[in-house]
C-alpha positions in Angstrom: 0.0 -0.1 -0.2 2.8 2.2 0.7 4.2 2.5 -3.0 0.3 3.2 -3.8 0.3 6.1 -1.3 -2.8 4.6 0.5 -3.4 6.1 3.7 -3.1 3.6 6.3 -5.7 4.8 8.1 -7.8 3.4 5.2 -6.8 -0.3 5.5 -9.0 -2.4 7.8 -8.5 -6.3 8.6 -11.9 -8.3 8.5 -12.4 -11.6 10.0 -13.3 -14.5 7.8 -16.4 -16.1 8.7 -15.9 -19.6 9.5 -18.9 -20.6 7.6 -18.2 -24.6 7.4 -17.5 -24.7 11.1 -21.1 -22.2 11.9 -22.8 -25.2 9.8 -20.9 -27.9 11.9 -22.1 -26.2 15.4 -26.0 -26.0 14.0 -26.2 -29.6 13.3 -24.0 -30.8 16.4 -21.0 -32.1 14.4 -17.9 -30.5 16.0 -16.8 -33.6 18.2 -13.8 -35.4 16.8 -14.5 -38.5 14.9 -12.6 -41.7 14.1 -11.6 -42.4 10.5 -10.8 -45.9 9.1 -7.0 -45.2 8.8 -5.0 -42.1 9.5 -4.8 -39.1 6.9 -3.7 -36.0 6.0 -6.1 -33.3 4.4 -5.9 -30.7 1.5 -9.0 -29.3 1.0 -8.3 -26.9 -2.0 -8.8 -26.8 -5.9 -6.0 -28.9 -7.7 -4.3 -26.6 -9.6 -0.4 -25.3 -10.3 -0.7 -22.7 -7.9 -1.7 -25.1 -4.7 1.3 -26.9 -5.1 -0.1 -30.4 -5.2 3.2 -31.5 -7.0 5.2 -30.9 -4.2 3.3 -33.0 -1.7 3.4 -35.9 -4.5 7.0 -35.5 -4.5 7.1 -35.7 -0.8 4.9 -39.1 -0.4 7.0 -40.3 -3.2 10.1 -39.8 -1.4 8.5 -41.6 1.7 7.9 -44.4 -0.5 11.5 -44.7 -1.8 13.0 -44.6 2.0 10.3 -47.0 3.2 8.6 -44.2 5.2 5.0 -45.1 6.2 3.5 -41.9 5.9 -0.7 -41.5 6.1 -2.5 -41.4 3.3 -2.9 -38.0 1.4 -6.4 -36.9 0.8 -7.1 -34.2 -1.7 -10.4 -32.5 -1.4 -11.2 -30.4 -4.6 -11.8 -30.2 -8.4 -9.6 -30.4 -11.1 -8.2 -26.7 -12.1 -5.6 -25.4 -14.7 -1.7 -26.1 -14.9 -2.0 -29.6 -13.7 0.1 -31.2 -16.6 2.8 -31.6 -14.4 1.1 -33.2 -11.7 -0.7 -35.8 -14.0 2.7 -36.7 -15.7 4.2 -37.1 -12.2 1.7 -39.3 -11.0 1.8 -41.4 -14.0 5.7 -42.1 -13.7 5.0 -43.1 -10.0 1.9 -45.1 -10.2 2.8 -46.5 -6.2 1.3 -43.1 -5.4 -2.0 -44.5 -6.4 -2.5 -45.9 -2.9 -1.1 -43.3 -1.1 -2.5 -40.1 -2.2 -6.4 -40.1 -2.8 -8.0 -37.6 -4.8 -11.8 -37.0 -4.0 -13.1 -34.2 -6.1 -15.8 -31.6 -5.1 -18.0 -33.2 -2.0 -20.9 -31.7 0.0 -20.3 -29.3 3.2 -21.5 -32.4 5.3 -18.9 -34.4 3.9 -15.9 -31.8 4.2 -17.2 -31.3 7.8 -16.3 -35.3 8.6 -13.1 -35.1 6.9 -12.0 -32.2 9.1 -13.2 -33.8 12.3 -11.3 -36.9 11.4 -7.9 -35.7 9.7 -4.8 -36.4 11.5 -3.8 -32.7 10.4 -3.7 -30.9 7.3 -1.5 -29.5 4.9 -1.5 -26.1 2.6 1.6 -26.0 0.4 0.0 -23.1 -1.9 2.2 -20.8 -3.7 -0.1 -18.0 -4.0 -3.2 -17.9 -1.9 -6.4 -15.6 -1.9 -8.2 -16.0 1.4 -6.7 -19.0 3.2 -9.8 -20.9 4.0 -7.9 -24.4 3.2 -5.8 -23.5 6.6 -8.2 -21.3 8.5 -10.8 -24.3 8.4 -8.6 -26.9 9.7 -8.0 -24.3 12.8 -11.5 -23.9 13.0 -12.0 -27.7 13.4 -9.2 -28.0 15.9 -6.5 -29.5 13.3 -3.0 -28.3 13.0 -2.3 -27.1 9.4 1.2 -26.9 8.1 1.0 -24.1 5.7 3.8 -22.0 3.2 5.2 -18.7 4.0 2.4 -17.5 1.7 1.4 -14.1 3.3 -2.5 -14.8 3.1 -2.1 -18.3 4.8 -0.1 -17.1 7.7 -2.8 -14.1 8.1 -5.5 -16.6 8.2 -4.0 -18.7 11.0 -3.1 -16.0 13.1 0.9 -16.7 13.0 0.3 -20.0 15.1 1.1 -22.7 12.7 4.5 -23.9 11.5 5.2 -22.4 7.7 7.5 -23.4 5.4 8.7 -22.1 2.0 6.5 -23.7 -1.0 9.9 -24.5 -3.0 11.3 -26.3 0.0 10.6 -29.9 -0.4 13.0 -31.0 2.0 11.5 -28.6 4.6 8.2 -30.0 4.1 9.1 -33.6 3.9 10.7 -33.3 7.4 7.7 -31.3 8.7 5.1 -33.8 7.6 7.0 -36.8 9.4 7.9 -35.0 12.4 4.0 -34.0 12.8 3.0 -37.3 11.9 5.5 -39.2 14.3 5.6 -36.8 17.3 2.0 -37.0 18.9 3.3 -34.8 21.5 4.2 -31.9 19.2 0.9 -32.4 17.4 -1.0 -32.3 20.6 0.6 -29.0 21.5 -0.1 -27.5 18.5 -3.7 -28.5 19.0 -3.9 -27.0 22.4 -2.3 -23.7 21.2 -5.4 -23.6 18.6 -7.8 -24.5 21.4 -6.2 -21.9 23.8 -6.0 -19.2 20.8 -8.2 -19.2 17.7 -11.9 -18.5 17.7 -13.5 -19.1 15.0 -15.9 -16.2 13.4 -19.6 -16.5 12.5 -20.8 -14.9 9.2 -23.0 -12.0 11.3 -20.0 -10.9 12.7 -17.7 -10.8 10.3 -20.5 -8.8 7.9 -20.9 -6.5 11.0 -17.0 -5.6 11.1 -17.3 -5.1 7.7 -20.1 -2.9 7.8 -18.7 -1.0 11.0 -15.5 -0.2 8.7 -17.4 1.2 5.6 -20.0 3.1 8.2 -17.0 4.7 9.9 -15.5 5.5 6.6 -18.6 7.5 5.5 -18.8 9.0 8.7 -15.0 10.3 8.5 -15.5 11.6 4.9 -18.4 13.6 6.0 -16.5 15.1 8.8 -13.5 16.1 6.4 -16.1 17.7 4.1 -17.8 19.7 7.0 -14.4 21.1 7.8 
């Protein structure tokens, strides 16, 4: 904003509405549930900037080294720029049993995935709102994120952040999060004590208040 000479007093931060969490709360589906087998969750459109290829490379490294990572479940529709990912998956057929692409699903189904995931991952190179990370925190699960600013803001600086190109770092952190139950539990406790989901009404109210203040401020300046 500084190069654009935007008045900092005009910049507001609005909390993202926890729409999925709010729906789960209305239907009494916030408690944890067991999955048939442990899994790691990535909920995001499958496209180049979301960096699924990095995750495929991490899981292939685990296969090559004989490391038993939990299955990776990817939820979301297929988008653009995925040729490299498709080619990589084709060359490494063993990944078909370790990475599951679910496709688009209903909100109710997604809620249950969040309730039962071991933890989440979000290695996106460029993020808009960061819902793939903030929704995990809403449901109390840790999420390893990239250093993308939107993801860091969406998670309030609570979660481990790794550069989207640092495959070594991602491999190490996913292994650590999988194998170190105490560390994972500590992150869950950090979420419980610090993170608070925002209902949609509160999010809209903050936008309304900011617009009201802006109009009042402009009116006062005109009067002067």
